C-alpha positions in Angstrom: -36.8 2.1 6.1 -35.8 -0.9 8.3 -39.9 -0.7 9.6 -40.5 -1.9 5.7 -38.9 -5.4 5.7 -40.5 -6.1 9.5 -42.1 -9.5 8.5 -41.7 -9.7 5.1 -39.2 -11.3 2.4 -35.9 -10.3 1.5 -34.2 -12.3 -2.0 -30.8 -12.6 -1.8 -30.4 -12.2 -5.9 -26.5 -13.1 -6.1 -24.7 -15.5 -9.0 -21.3 -15.5 -9.0 -18.8 -15.9 -12.2 -19.0 -18.9 -12.8 -22.4 -19.2 -13.1 -25.2 -18.9 -15.7 -27.0 -15.9 -14.3 -23.8 -14.0 -13.3 -24.2 -10.1 -14.4 -26.1 -7.2 -13.3 -28.3 -7.6 -16.0 -29.6 -10.6 -15.4 -29.8 -9.8 -11.3 -31.5 -6.6 -11.7 -34.3 -9.0 -14.0 -34.3 -12.0 -10.8 -34.3 -8.5 -8.3 -37.9 -6.7 -10.8 -39.1 -10.8 -10.7 -39.2 -10.6 -6.6 -40.5 -7.2 -6.1 -43.2 -8.4 -9.0 -43.9 -11.4 -6.7 -43.9 -9.3 -2.9 -40.1 -9.6 -1.9 -40.0 -6.2 0.4 -36.0 -6.3 0.1 -33.2 -7.2 -2.1 -29.8 -8.7 -0.5 -27.5 -8.0 -3.8 -23.3 -8.2 -3.8 -21.1 -6.0 -6.0 -20.9 -2.6 -6.9 -22.3 -4.2 -10.9 -25.6 -5.6 -9.6 -26.4 -3.3 -6.9 -26.5 -0.5 -9.2 -28.1 -1.7 -11.5 -31.0 -3.3 -8.6 -31.1 0.1 -7.3 -31.2 1.8 -10.6 -34.6 0.4 -11.1 -36.2 -0.7 -8.5 -37.7 1.6 -5.6 -37.3 -1.7 -2.9 -34.3 -1.3 0.2 -31.1 -3.7 -0.8 -29.2 -4.9 1.4 -25.5 -4.6 -0.2 -21.8 -6.8 0.4 -19.1 -6.8 -1.6 -17.7 -10.8 -1.3 -14.2 -10.7 -1.7 -11.1 -13.3 -0.8 -8.5 -11.5 0.0 -5.1 -14.0 1.0 -4.5 -15.1 4.5 -7.9 -13.9 5.6 -11.4 -16.0 5.8 -13.8 -13.0 6.0 -14.8 -12.7 2.9 -18.4 -10.1 3.0 -17.5 -6.9 2.8 -14.3 -7.7 4.7 -12.5 -3.9 4.9 -13.6 0.2 4.5 -12.7 -0.2 0.7 -15.1 -2.9 0.2 -18.3 -0.9 1.7 -17.5 2.4 0.3 -17.3 0.8 -2.9 -21.4 -1.2 -1.3 -22.5 2.6 0.0 -21.5 4.1 -3.7 -23.5 1.5 -5.5 -26.6 2.9 -3.9 -26.9 -0.2 -0.8 -29.4 1.5 2.0 -27.8 -1.1 4.2 -24.2 -2.9 3.9 -24.1 -6.1 5.6 -20.2 -7.1 6.8 -18.8 -10.5 8.3 -18.9 -10.3 11.9 -17.5 -13.4 12.9 -14.4 -14.3 15.1 -12.8 -15.6 11.5 -9.8 -13.9 10.7 -10.1 -10.8 8.9 -7.5 -8.2 7.4 -9.5 -5.1 8.9 -10.9 -4.5 12.7 -14.5 -4.9 12.6 -14.8 -1.9 15.5 -13.7 0.0 13.3 -15.4 -1.0 9.5 -18.6 -1.3 11.7 -17.6 2.9 12.7 -16.6 3.7 9.5 -20.0 2.8 8.0 -22.6 4.0 10.5 -20.3 7.7 10.8 -18.4 8.2 7.7 -20.7 6.7 5.2 -24.0 7.0 7.3 -25.6 3.4 6.6 -26.9 0.6 9.2 -24.6 -2.2 9.3 -26.0 -5.4 9.3 -23.9 -8.1 11.1 -23.3 -11.2 9.3 -22.2 -13.8 12.5 -22.2 -18.0 12.8 -22.6 -18.1 16.7 -25.0 -16.1 19.9 -21.2 -15.1 20.7 -20.9 -13.2 17.3 -24.2 -11.5 18.3 -23.5 -10.5 21.1 -20.6 -8.7 20.2 -22.1 -7.1 17.0 -24.6 -5.6 19.1 -22.3 -4.1 21.3 -19.8 -2.5 18.1 -23.3 -0.9 17.4 -24.7 -2.6 14.5 -28.1 -2.2 14.2 -29.2 -5.6 12.5 -27.4 -9.5 13.0 -27.9 -12.3 10.4 -27.7 -15.8 10.8 -26.2 -15.5 7.8 -23.0 -17.6 8.3 -23.9 -19.9 10.8 -22.7 -23.7 9.1 -20.2 -21.6 7.1 -17.4 -21.0 9.8 -14.9 -23.5 10.7 -15.8 -23.4 13.9 -19.8 -24.5 12.7 -19.7 -26.1 9.5 -22.4 -28.6 9.4 -23.4 -28.2 12.4 -26.7 -27.1 12.0 -27.1 -30.4 8.8 -28.6 -29.0 5.6 -31.5 -26.6 7.0 -31.3 -23.6 8.8 -30.1 -23.0 12.1 -32.9 -22.4 14.3 -31.6 -22.6 17.5 -29.0 -19.3 16.3 -32.0 -17.9 15.6 -34.1 -18.1 18.7 -31.1 -18.1 21.1 -30.4 -14.0 19.0 -33.5 -13.3 19.9 -34.0 -13.7 23.3 -30.6 -12.4 23.9 -30.4 -9.1 21.8 -32.5 -5.8 21.4 -31.8 -5.3 17.8 -33.8 -6.8 15.0 -32.3 -10.7 13.9 -32.9 -11.8 10.4 -33.0 -15.4 9.8 -30.8 -16.4 6.7 -29.0 -19.6 5.8 -30.3 -22.7 3.7 -34.2 -21.4 4.2 -35.8 -23.5 1.2 -39.4 -23.7 2.1 -42.1 -21.2 2.6 -42.8 -23.3 5.9 -39.0 -23.1 6.7 -39.5 -18.9 6.8 -43.0 -19.0 8.3 -40.8 -21.1 11.1 -38.4 -17.8 11.3 -41.2 -15.5 11.5 -42.9 -17.6 14.2 -39.5 -17.6 16.3 -39.5 -13.8 16.1 -36.9 -12.9 13.1 -37.5 -9.7 12.2 -37.7 -10.6 8.9 -36.5 -13.3 6.2 -33.7 -13.2 3.3 -34.0 -16.4 0.9 -31.2 -16.8 -2.0 -30.9 -19.6 -4.0 -34.4 -21.6 -3.3 -35.7 -18.6 -5.2 -32.4 -17.5 -7.1 -30.4 -20.3 -8.3 -31.8 -22.2 -10.7 -28.9 -25.0 -11.0 -29.6 -24.9 -6.8 -33.6 -25.7 -7.4 -33.0 -28.3 -10.2 -30.6 -30.0 -8.0 -32.9 -30.1 -4.9 -35.6 -31.8 -7.0 -33.5 -34.6 -8.4 -32.0 -35.1 -4.6 -36.6 -35.8 -4.0 -36.7 -37.8 -6.9 -34.0 -40.2 -6.0 -34.7 -40.1 -2.6 
């Protein structure tokens, strides 16, 4: 399954509750459009969206469950219960926040639970090289640059574009596949990520969030 992702584009089909396209019926259609365009995989959030996409498409799904827990910063699949929900929805890979942010449960226990109790590969969403090294040591199967720029320690560190420096550092240091994800807005940036050694590339808002795409056009027109 992982080999099916190599060198390809994974499209993140997510819409939060306050967005116009929120709902499994919309995300399933978005995922179908991504598949027709040549995507090799989908990243999706929440039981309903994952379930709808898996019922409709024969593509690998990286599943997450975003949940804000008072008193803790980690919100991407933060607990074993969240991982179980993603598993039961049918996700092929389960992604978790693997940063040093505060969390309600031990990352080591969460990784063990996903790999051995649920029998699914784990993608570690990281923000720093140190996060990636620790994730590999804990047994994660994949590492993604997903959270660079979104933690207190890295916020604003890579500007508005992808964190290619982190990508290069992870590729040079780790033996497990490294996925480029986060603020990849153009095909040229996606191509550069592959050139730098990314196993595959995940693109979300630049493809699946019309409001974000519209704002980017307007900002460019003003410039």
